PDB file with SEQRES, HELIX, SHEET and CRYST1 records, atoms N, CA, C and O in Angstrom:
SEQRES   1 A   67  MET ILE ASP VAL GLN THR ARG LEU THR VAL PRO LEU ALA          
SEQRES   2 A   67  ARG ALA PRO SER GLU ILE GLY LEU SER ARG SER ALA ILE          
SEQRES   3 A   67  TYR ARG ALA ALA ALA GLU GLY LYS ILE VAL LEU LYS LYS          
SEQRES   4 A   67  LEU GLY ARG THR THR LEU VAL ASP MET ALA SER ALA ARG          
SEQRES   5 A   67  ALA PHE ILE ASP ALA LEU PRO LYS ALA GLU ILE ARG ARG          
SEQRES   6 A   67  ALA ALA                                                      
HELIX    1 AA1 ALA A   15  ILE A   19  1                                   5    
HELIX    2 AA2 ARG A   23  ALA A   31  1                                   9    
HELIX    3 AA3 MET A   48  ALA A   57  1                                  10    
SHEET    1 AA1 3 THR A   9  PRO A  11  0                                        
SHEET    2 AA1 3 THR A  43  ASP A  47 -1                                        
SHEET    3 AA1 3 LEU A  37  LEU A  40 -1                                        
CRYST1    1.000    1.000    1.000  90.00  90.00  90.00 P 1           1          
ATOM      1  N   MET A   1       0.839  -1.186   0.000  1.00  0.00           N  
ATOM      2  CA  MET A   1       0.000   0.000   0.000  1.00  0.00           C  
ATOM      3  C   MET A   1       0.887   1.253   0.000  1.00  0.00           C  
ATOM      4  O   MET A   1       1.881   1.318   0.723  1.00  0.00           O  
ATOM      5  N   ILE A   2       0.521   2.232  -0.807  1.00  0.00           N  
ATOM      6  CA  ILE A   2       1.288   3.466  -0.908  1.00  0.00           C  
ATOM      7  C   ILE A   2       0.855   4.420   0.200  1.00  0.00           C  
ATOM      8  O   ILE A   2      -0.337   4.639   0.416  1.00  0.00           O  
ATOM      9  N   ASP A   3       1.828   4.977   0.891  1.00  0.00           N  
ATOM     10  CA  ASP A   3       1.590   5.925   1.964  1.00  0.00           C  
ATOM     11  C   ASP A   3       1.125   7.260   1.384  1.00  0.00           C  
ATOM     12  O   ASP A   3       1.494   7.619   0.266  1.00  0.00           O  
ATOM     13  N   VAL A   4       0.312   7.995   2.152  1.00  0.00           N  
ATOM     14  CA  VAL A   4      -0.172   9.305   1.728  1.00  0.00           C  
ATOM     15  C   VAL A   4       0.999  10.246   1.450  1.00  0.00           C  
ATOM     16  O   VAL A   4       0.903  11.106   0.574  1.00  0.00           O  
ATOM     17  N   GLN A   5       2.089  10.094   2.176  1.00  0.00           N  
ATOM     18  CA  GLN A   5       3.247  10.967   1.984  1.00  0.00           C  
ATOM     19  C   GLN A   5       3.888  10.789   0.612  1.00  0.00           C  
ATOM     20  O   GLN A   5       4.539  11.710   0.118  1.00  0.00           O  
ATOM     21  N   THR A   6       3.719   9.636  -0.009  1.00  0.00           N  
ATOM     22  CA  THR A   6       4.370   9.376  -1.292  1.00  0.00           C  
ATOM     23  C   THR A   6       3.419   9.417  -2.478  1.00  0.00           C  
ATOM     24  O   THR A   6       3.871   9.326  -3.619  1.00  0.00           O  
ATOM     25  N   ARG A   7       2.127   9.548  -2.248  1.00  0.00           N  
ATOM     26  CA  ARG A   7       1.165   9.608  -3.349  1.00  0.00           C  
ATOM     27  C   ARG A   7       1.315  10.898  -4.127  1.00  0.00           C  
ATOM     28  O   ARG A   7       1.531  11.963  -3.550  1.00  0.00           O  
ATOM     29  N   LEU A   8       1.200  10.796  -5.424  1.00  0.00           N  
ATOM     30  CA  LEU A   8       1.232  11.988  -6.268  1.00  0.00           C  
ATOM     31  C   LEU A   8      -0.106  12.705  -6.254  1.00  0.00           C  
ATOM     32  O   LEU A   8      -0.161  13.934  -6.211  1.00  0.00           O  
ATOM     33  N   THR A   9      -1.186  11.932  -6.290  1.00  0.00           N  
ATOM     34  CA  THR A   9      -2.533  12.495  -6.297  1.00  0.00           C  
ATOM     35  C   THR A   9      -3.455  11.657  -5.420  1.00  0.00           C  
ATOM     36  O   THR A   9      -3.168  10.504  -5.100  1.00  0.00           O  
ATOM     37  N   VAL A  10      -4.577  12.277  -5.040  1.00  0.00           N  
ATOM     38  CA  VAL A  10      -5.638  11.598  -4.302  1.00  0.00           C  
ATOM     39  C   VAL A  10      -6.953  12.034  -4.945  1.00  0.00           C  
ATOM     40  O   VAL A  10      -7.124  13.220  -5.227  1.00  0.00           O  
ATOM     41  N   PRO A  11      -7.884  11.115  -5.184  1.00  0.00           N  
ATOM     42  CA  PRO A  11      -9.179  11.522  -5.720  1.00  0.00           C  
ATOM     43  C   PRO A  11      -9.857  12.520  -4.784  1.00  0.00           C  
ATOM     44  O   PRO A  11      -9.789  12.373  -3.563  1.00  0.00           O  
ATOM     45  N   LEU A  12     -10.504  13.527  -5.347  1.00  0.00           N  
ATOM     46  CA  LEU A  12     -11.138  14.570  -4.545  1.00  0.00           C  
ATOM     47  C   LEU A  12     -12.109  13.994  -3.524  1.00  0.00           C  
ATOM     48  O   LEU A  12     -12.230  14.533  -2.424  1.00  0.00           O  
ATOM     49  N   ALA A  13     -12.799  12.921  -3.859  1.00  0.00           N  
ATOM     50  CA  ALA A  13     -13.756  12.324  -2.934  1.00  0.00           C  
ATOM     51  C   ALA A  13     -13.076  11.836  -1.648  1.00  0.00           C  
ATOM     52  O   ALA A  13     -13.694  11.849  -0.584  1.00  0.00           O  
ATOM     53  N   ARG A  14     -11.816  11.408  -1.737  1.00  0.00           N  
ATOM     54  CA  ARG A  14     -11.076  10.920  -0.563  1.00  0.00           C  
ATOM     55  C   ARG A  14     -10.185  11.975   0.073  1.00  0.00           C  
ATOM     56  O   ARG A  14      -9.712  11.790   1.195  1.00  0.00           O  
ATOM     57  N   ALA A  15      -9.951  13.068  -0.621  1.00  0.00           N  
ATOM     58  CA  ALA A  15      -9.000  14.080  -0.157  1.00  0.00           C  
ATOM     59  C   ALA A  15      -9.324  14.670   1.218  1.00  0.00           C  
ATOM     60  O   ALA A  15      -8.405  14.850   2.016  1.00  0.00           O  
ATOM     61  N   PRO A  16     -10.582  14.979   1.533  1.00  0.00           N  
ATOM     62  CA  PRO A  16     -10.839  15.550   2.865  1.00  0.00           C  
ATOM     63  C   PRO A  16     -10.335  14.666   4.011  1.00  0.00           C  
ATOM     64  O   PRO A  16      -9.746  15.181   4.962  1.00  0.00           O  
ATOM     65  N   SER A  17     -10.549  13.377   3.942  1.00  0.00           N  
ATOM     66  CA  SER A  17     -10.078  12.496   5.018  1.00  0.00           C  
ATOM     67  C   SER A  17      -8.575  12.263   4.947  1.00  0.00           C  
ATOM     68  O   SER A  17      -7.944  11.994   5.969  1.00  0.00           O  
ATOM     69  N   GLU A  18      -7.999  12.360   3.765  1.00  0.00           N  
ATOM     70  CA  GLU A  18      -6.562  12.129   3.602  1.00  0.00           C  
ATOM     71  C   GLU A  18      -5.719  13.321   4.053  1.00  0.00           C  
ATOM     72  O   GLU A  18      -4.656  13.142   4.646  1.00  0.00           O  
ATOM     73  N   ILE A  19      -6.195  14.544   3.772  1.00  0.00           N  
ATOM     74  CA  ILE A  19      -5.364  15.713   4.071  1.00  0.00           C  
ATOM     75  C   ILE A  19      -5.948  16.616   5.144  1.00  0.00           C  
ATOM     76  O   ILE A  19      -5.300  17.582   5.547  1.00  0.00           O  
ATOM     77  N   GLY A  20      -7.148  16.330   5.614  1.00  0.00           N  
ATOM     78  CA  GLY A  20      -7.701  17.076   6.741  1.00  0.00           C  
ATOM     79  C   GLY A  20      -8.315  18.419   6.396  1.00  0.00           C  
ATOM     80  O   GLY A  20      -8.464  19.270   7.273  1.00  0.00           O  
ATOM     81  N   LEU A  21      -8.670  18.627   5.154  1.00  0.00           N  
ATOM     82  CA  LEU A  21      -9.360  19.846   4.740  1.00  0.00           C  
ATOM     83  C   LEU A  21     -10.724  19.466   4.183  1.00  0.00           C  
ATOM     84  O   LEU A  21     -10.880  18.400   3.586  1.00  0.00           O  
ATOM     85  N   SER A  22     -11.708  20.331   4.376  1.00  0.00           N  
ATOM     86  CA  SER A  22     -13.028  20.048   3.817  1.00  0.00           C  
ATOM     87  C   SER A  22     -12.980  20.161   2.301  1.00  0.00           C  
ATOM     88  O   SER A  22     -12.066  20.766   1.740  1.00  0.00           O  
ATOM     89  N   ARG A  23     -13.958  19.581   1.658  1.00  0.00           N  
ATOM     90  CA  ARG A  23     -14.054  19.659   0.196  1.00  0.00           C  
ATOM     91  C   ARG A  23     -14.154  21.115  -0.246  1.00  0.00           C  
ATOM     92  O   ARG A  23     -13.545  21.512  -1.239  1.00  0.00           O  
ATOM     93  N   SER A  24     -14.928  21.910   0.499  1.00  0.00           N  
ATOM     94  CA  SER A  24     -15.070  23.333   0.180  1.00  0.00           C  
ATOM     95  C   SER A  24     -13.748  24.073   0.315  1.00  0.00           C  
ATOM     96  O   SER A  24     -13.421  24.918  -0.518  1.00  0.00           O  
ATOM     97  N   ALA A  25     -12.988  23.761   1.358  1.00  0.00           N  
ATOM     98  CA  ALA A  25     -11.687  24.409   1.560  1.00  0.00           C  
ATOM     99  C   ALA A  25     -10.726  24.048   0.428  1.00  0.00           C  
ATOM    100  O   ALA A  25      -9.936  24.880  -0.017  1.00  0.00           O  
ATOM    101  N   ILE A  26     -10.803  22.815  -0.026  1.00  0.00           N  
ATOM    102  CA  ILE A  26      -9.949  22.389  -1.147  1.00  0.00           C  
ATOM    103  C   ILE A  26     -10.317  23.167  -2.406  1.00  0.00           C  
ATOM    104  O   ILE A  26      -9.433  23.649  -3.113  1.00  0.00           O  
ATOM    105  N   TYR A  27     -11.611  23.293  -2.692  1.00  0.00           N  
ATOM    106  CA  TYR A  27     -12.040  24.045  -3.875  1.00  0.00           C  
ATOM    107  C   TYR A  27     -11.656  25.523  -3.769  1.00  0.00           C  
ATOM    108  O   TYR A  27     -11.240  26.122  -4.760  1.00  0.00           O  
ATOM    109  N   ARG A  28     -11.791  26.124  -2.561  1.00  0.00           N  
ATOM    110  CA  ARG A  28     -11.399  27.529  -2.383  1.00  0.00           C  
ATOM    111  C   ARG A  28      -9.905  27.707  -2.635  1.00  0.00           C  
ATOM    112  O   ARG A  28      -9.494  28.632  -3.336  1.00  0.00           O  
ATOM    113  N   ALA A  29      -9.095  26.819  -2.061  1.00  0.00           N  
ATOM    114  CA  ALA A  29      -7.642  26.903  -2.258  1.00  0.00           C  
ATOM    115  C   ALA A  29      -7.286  26.708  -3.726  1.00  0.00           C  
ATOM    116  O   ALA A  29      -6.374  27.361  -4.233  1.00  0.00           O  
ATOM    117  N   ALA A  30      -7.989  25.828  -4.406  1.00  0.00           N  
ATOM    118  CA  ALA A  30      -7.731  25.603  -5.838  1.00  0.00           C  
ATOM    119  C   ALA A  30      -8.115  26.845  -6.647  1.00  0.00           C  
ATOM    120  O   ALA A  30      -7.407  27.217  -7.582  1.00  0.00           O  
ATOM    121  N   ALA A  31      -9.233  27.487  -6.290  1.00  0.00           N  
ATOM    122  CA  ALA A  31      -9.666  28.697  -7.002  1.00  0.00           C  
ATOM    123  C   ALA A  31      -8.654  29.825  -6.827  1.00  0.00           C  
ATOM    124  O   ALA A  31      -8.502  30.671  -7.709  1.00  0.00           O  
ATOM    125  N   GLU A  32      -7.960  29.838  -5.681  1.00  0.00           N  
ATOM    126  CA  GLU A  32      -6.936  30.853  -5.410  1.00  0.00           C  
ATOM    127  C   GLU A  32      -5.572  30.454  -5.974  1.00  0.00           C  
ATOM    128  O   GLU A  32      -4.600  31.198  -5.837  1.00  0.00           O  
ATOM    129  N   GLY A  33      -5.500  29.279  -6.608  1.00  0.00           N  
ATOM    130  CA  GLY A  33      -4.251  28.817  -7.202  1.00  0.00           C  
ATOM    131  C   GLY A  33      -3.275  28.229  -6.201  1.00  0.00           C  
ATOM    132  O   GLY A  33      -2.091  28.089  -6.506  1.00  0.00           O  
ATOM    133  N   LYS A  34      -3.746  27.883  -5.014  1.00  0.00           N  
ATOM    134  CA  LYS A  34      -2.863  27.376  -3.960  1.00  0.00           C  
ATOM    135  C   LYS A  34      -2.788  25.854  -3.921  1.00  0.00           C  
ATOM    136  O   LYS A  34      -1.803  25.293  -3.441  1.00  0.00           O  
ATOM    137  N   ILE A  35      -3.813  25.191  -4.418  1.00  0.00           N  
ATOM    138  CA  ILE A  35      -3.824  23.729  -4.551  1.00  0.00           C  
ATOM    139  C   ILE A  35      -4.157  23.421  -6.002  1.00  0.00           C  
ATOM    140  O   ILE A  35      -5.050  24.034  -6.587  1.00  0.00           O  
ATOM    141  N   VAL A  36      -3.437  22.469  -6.578  1.00  0.00           N  
ATOM    142  CA  VAL A  36      -3.641  22.096  -7.978  1.00  0.00           C  
ATOM    143  C   VAL A  36      -4.582  20.892  -8.054  1.00  0.00           C  
ATOM    144  O   VAL A  36      -4.378  19.882  -7.381  1.00  0.00           O  
ATOM    145  N   LEU A  37      -5.608  21.021  -8.880  1.00  0.00           N  
ATOM    146  CA  LEU A  37      -6.516  19.912  -9.170  1.00  0.00           C  
ATOM    147  C   LEU A  37      -6.258  19.455 -10.595  1.00  0.00           C  
ATOM    148  O   LEU A  37      -6.012  20.274 -11.480  1.00  0.00           O  
ATOM    149  N   LYS A  38      -6.313  18.150 -10.819  1.00  0.00           N  
ATOM    150  CA  LYS A  38      -6.105  17.559 -12.143  1.00  0.00           C  
ATOM    151  C   LYS A  38      -7.366  16.784 -12.525  1.00  0.00           C  
ATOM    152  O   LYS A  38      -8.109  16.335 -11.652  1.00  0.00           O  
ATOM    153  N   LYS A  39      -7.599  16.630 -13.799  1.00  0.00           N  
ATOM    154  CA  LYS A  39      -8.723  15.835 -14.280  1.00  0.00           C  
ATOM    155  C   LYS A  39      -8.218  14.602 -15.013  1.00  0.00           C  
ATOM    156  O   LYS A  39      -7.298  14.679 -15.828  1.00  0.00           O  
ATOM    157  N   LEU A  40      -8.828  13.474 -14.713  1.00  0.00           N  
ATOM    158  CA  LEU A  40      -8.578  12.225 -15.422  1.00  0.00           C  
ATOM    159  C   LEU A  40      -9.953  11.666 -15.749  1.00  0.00           C  
ATOM    160  O   LEU A  40     -10.582  11.001 -14.926  1.00  0.00           O  
ATOM    161  N   GLY A  41     -10.406  11.945 -16.958  1.00  0.00           N  
ATOM    162  CA  GLY A  41     -11.773  11.582 -17.309  1.00  0.00           C  
ATOM    163  C   GLY A  41     -12.741  12.390 -16.454  1.00  0.00           C  
ATOM    164  O   GLY A  41     -12.691  13.620 -16.449  1.00  0.00           O  
ATOM    165  N   ARG A  42     -13.619  11.702 -15.734  1.00  0.00           N  
ATOM    166  CA  ARG A  42     -14.582  12.366 -14.868  1.00  0.00           C  
ATOM    167  C   ARG A  42     -14.067  12.559 -13.446  1.00  0.00           C  
ATOM    168  O   ARG A  42     -14.725  13.193 -12.622  1.00  0.00           O  
ATOM    169  N   THR A  43     -12.900  12.014 -13.164  1.00  0.00           N  
ATOM    170  CA  THR A  43     -12.343  12.062 -11.813  1.00  0.00           C  
ATOM    171  C   THR A  43     -11.489  13.309 -11.615  1.00  0.00           C  
ATOM    172  O   THR A  43     -10.645  13.639 -12.448  1.00  0.00           O  
ATOM    173  N   THR A  44     -11.723  13.996 -10.500  1.00  0.00           N  
ATOM    174  CA  THR A  44     -10.886  15.124 -10.117  1.00  0.00           C  
ATOM    175  C   THR A  44      -9.880  14.630  -9.093  1.00  0.00           C  
ATOM    176  O   THR A  44     -10.243  14.008  -8.094  1.00  0.00           O  
ATOM    177  N   LEU A  45      -8.617  14.913  -9.354  1.00  0.00           N  
ATOM    178  CA  LEU A  45      -7.535  14.490  -8.476  1.00  0.00           C  
ATOM    179  C   LEU A  45      -6.894  15.700  -7.820  1.00  0.00           C  
ATOM    180  O   LEU A  45      -6.747  16.751  -8.444  1.00  0.00           O  
ATOM    181  N   VAL A  46      -6.512  15.547  -6.557  1.00  0.00           N  
ATOM    182  CA  VAL A  46      -5.798  16.601  -5.836  1.00  0.00           C  
ATOM    183  C   VAL A  46      -4.315  16.293  -5.910  1.00  0.00           C  
ATOM    184  O   VAL A  46      -3.881  15.208  -5.525  1.00  0.00           O  
ATOM    185  N   ASP A  47      -3.533  17.249  -6.405  1.00  0.00           N  
ATOM    186  CA  ASP A  47      -2.081  17.124  -6.454  1.00  0.00           C  
ATOM    187  C   ASP A  47      -1.558  17.242  -5.018  1.00  0.00           C  
ATOM    188  O   ASP A  47      -1.669  18.301  -4.399  1.00  0.00           O  
ATOM    189  N   MET A  48      -0.991  16.155  -4.495  1.00  0.00           N  
ATOM    190  CA  MET A  48      -0.599  16.119  -3.090  1.00  0.00           C  
ATOM    191  C   MET A  48       0.589  17.020  -2.776  1.00  0.00           C  
ATOM    192  O   MET A  48       0.685  17.533  -1.661  1.00  0.00           O  
ATOM    193  N   ALA A  49       1.488  17.225  -3.719  1.00  0.00           N  
ATOM    194  CA  ALA A  49       2.617  18.131  -3.470  1.00  0.00           C  
ATOM    195  C   ALA A  49       2.100  19.543  -3.223  1.00  0.00           C  
ATOM    196  O   ALA A  49       2.584  20.231  -2.324  1.00  0.00           O  
ATOM    197  N   SER A  50       1.118  19.983  -4.015  1.00  0.00           N  
ATOM    198  CA  SER A  50       0.571  21.332  -3.830  1.00  0.00           C  
ATOM    199  C   SER A  50      -0.243  21.411  -2.541  1.00  0.00           C  
ATOM    200  O   SER A  50      -0.238  22.445  -1.873  1.00  0.00           O  
ATOM    201  N   ALA A  51      -0.945  20.324  -2.180  1.00  0.00           N  
ATOM    202  CA  ALA A  51      -1.710  20.312  -0.934  1.00  0.00           C  
ATOM    203  C   ALA A  51      -0.772  20.386   0.270  1.00  0.00           C  
ATOM    204  O   ALA A  51      -1.047  21.112   1.226  1.00  0.00           O  
ATOM    205  N   ARG A  52       0.339  19.638   0.229  1.00  0.00           N  
ATOM    206  CA  ARG A  52       1.312  19.699   1.331  1.00  0.00           C  
ATOM    207  C   ARG A  52       1.939  21.084   1.430  1.00  0.00           C  
ATOM    208  O   ARG A  52       2.127  21.603   2.531  1.00  0.00           O  
ATOM    209  N   ALA A  53       2.263  21.685   0.286  1.00  0.00           N  
ATOM    210  CA  ALA A  53       2.851  23.028   0.287  1.00  0.00           C  
ATOM    211  C   ALA A  53       1.867  24.053   0.856  1.00  0.00           C  
ATOM    212  O   ALA A  53       2.255  24.956   1.597  1.00  0.00           O  
ATOM    213  N   PHE A  54       0.586  23.900   0.500  1.00  0.00           N  
ATOM    214  CA  PHE A  54      -0.443  24.797   1.027  1.00  0.00           C  
ATOM    215  C   PHE A  54      -0.529  24.689   2.543  1.00  0.00           C  
ATOM    216  O   PHE A  54      -0.560  25.702   3.242  1.00  0.00           O  
ATOM    217  N   ILE A  55      -0.566  23.468   3.047  1.00  0.00           N  
ATOM    218  CA  ILE A  55      -0.667  23.263   4.495  1.00  0.00           C  
ATOM    219  C   ILE A  55       0.592  23.757   5.202  1.00  0.00           C  
ATOM    220  O   ILE A  55       0.506  24.368   6.266  1.00  0.00           O  
ATOM    221  N   ASP A  56       1.754  23.497   4.621  1.00  0.00           N  
ATOM    222  CA  ASP A  56       3.014  23.961   5.214  1.00  0.00           C  
ATOM    223  C   ASP A  56       3.083  25.483   5.296  1.00  0.00           C  
ATOM    224  O   ASP A  56       3.729  26.022   6.194  1.00  0.00           O  
ATOM    225  N   ALA A  57       2.428  26.181   4.375  1.00  0.00           N  
ATOM    226  CA  ALA A  57       2.463  27.641   4.340  1.00  0.00           C  
ATOM    227  C   ALA A  57       1.461  28.293   5.296  1.00  0.00           C  
ATOM    228  O   ALA A  57       1.505  29.506   5.500  1.00  0.00           O  
ATOM    229  N   LEU A  58       0.570  27.509   5.876  1.00  0.00           N  
ATOM    230  CA  LEU A  58      -0.406  28.076   6.810  1.00  0.00           C  
ATOM    231  C   LEU A  58       0.313  28.592   8.054  1.00  0.00           C  
ATOM    232  O   LEU A  58       1.329  28.032   8.464  1.00  0.00           O  
ATOM    233  N   PRO A  59      -0.216  29.661   8.654  1.00  0.00           N  
ATOM    234  CA  PRO A  59       0.437  30.191   9.857  1.00  0.00           C  
ATOM    235  C   PRO A  59       0.280  29.234  11.039  1.00  0.00           C  
ATOM    236  O   PRO A  59      -0.670  28.456  11.120  1.00  0.00           O  
ATOM    237  N   LYS A  60       1.230  29.322  11.932  1.00  0.00           N  
ATOM    238  CA  LYS A  60       1.195  28.512  13.143  1.00  0.00           C  
ATOM    239  C   LYS A  60       0.066  29.007  14.043  1.00  0.00           C  
ATOM    240  O   LYS A  60      -0.129  30.215  14.184  1.00  0.00           O  
ATOM    241  N   ALA A  61      -0.669  28.097  14.645  1.00  0.00           N  
ATOM    242  CA  ALA A  61      -1.770  28.461  15.537  1.00  0.00           C  
ATOM    243  C   ALA A  61      -1.209  28.990  16.855  1.00  0.00           C  
ATOM    244  O   ALA A  61      -0.264  28.433  17.413  1.00  0.00           O  
ATOM    245  N   GLU A  62      -1.799  30.055  17.330  1.00  0.00           N  
ATOM    246  CA  GLU A  62      -1.422  30.618  18.614  1.00  0.00           C  
ATOM    247  C   GLU A  62      -2.452  30.156  19.648  1.00  0.00           C  
ATOM    248  O   GLU A  62      -3.640  30.460  19.542  1.00  0.00           O  
ATOM    249  N   ILE A  63      -1.977  29.428  20.633  1.00  0.00           N  
ATOM    250  CA  ILE A  63      -2.847  28.911  21.681  1.00  0.00           C  
ATOM    251  C   ILE A  63      -2.683  29.793  22.912  1.00  0.00           C  
ATOM    252  O   ILE A  63      -1.577  29.969  23.423  1.00  0.00           O  
ATOM    253  N   ARG A  64      -3.782  30.337  23.373  1.00  0.00           N  
ATOM    254  CA  ARG A  64      -3.741  31.218  24.538  1.00  0.00           C  
ATOM    255  C   ARG A  64      -3.989  30.416  25.804  1.00  0.00           C  
ATOM    256  O   ARG A  64      -4.833  29.520  25.837  1.00  0.00           O  
ATOM    257  N   ARG A  65      -3.257  30.746  26.819  1.00  0.00           N  
ATOM    258  CA  ARG A  65      -3.453  30.105  28.113  1.00  0.00           C  
ATOM    259  C   ARG A  65      -4.572  30.805  28.873  1.00  0.00           C  
ATOM    260  O   ARG A  65      -4.721  32.025  28.803  1.00  0.00           O  
ATOM    261  N   ALA A  66      -5.346  30.022  29.592  1.00  0.00           N  
ATOM    262  CA  ALA A  66      -6.372  30.595  30.448  1.00  0.00           C  
ATOM    263  C   ALA A  66      -5.697  31.250  31.649  1.00  0.00           C  
ATOM    264  O   ALA A  66      -4.769  30.687  32.229  1.00  0.00           O  
ATOM    265  N   ALA A  67      -6.160  32.426  32.014  1.00  0.00           N  
ATOM    266  CA  ALA A  67      -5.531  33.160  33.140  1.00  0.00           C  
ATOM    267  C   ALA A  67      -6.079  32.719  34.474  1.00  0.00           C  
ATOM    268  O   ALA A  67      -5.661  33.231  35.513  1.00  0.00           O  
TER     269      ALA A  67                                                      
END                                                                             
């Protein structure tokens, strides 16, 4: 079985569970040119290199401590 880290693409239907983004978030990022989507016939594929780069570029979350 191929690990998610080494896959070139993931079908859009499986991408939310594979990369942790909603389908809507994936489409928004693709519309902004931040994630690349490919077509193979009727299947839409998410380019995993672009998805990893998008996630890596997100800002670090700031967690506030309760006083």
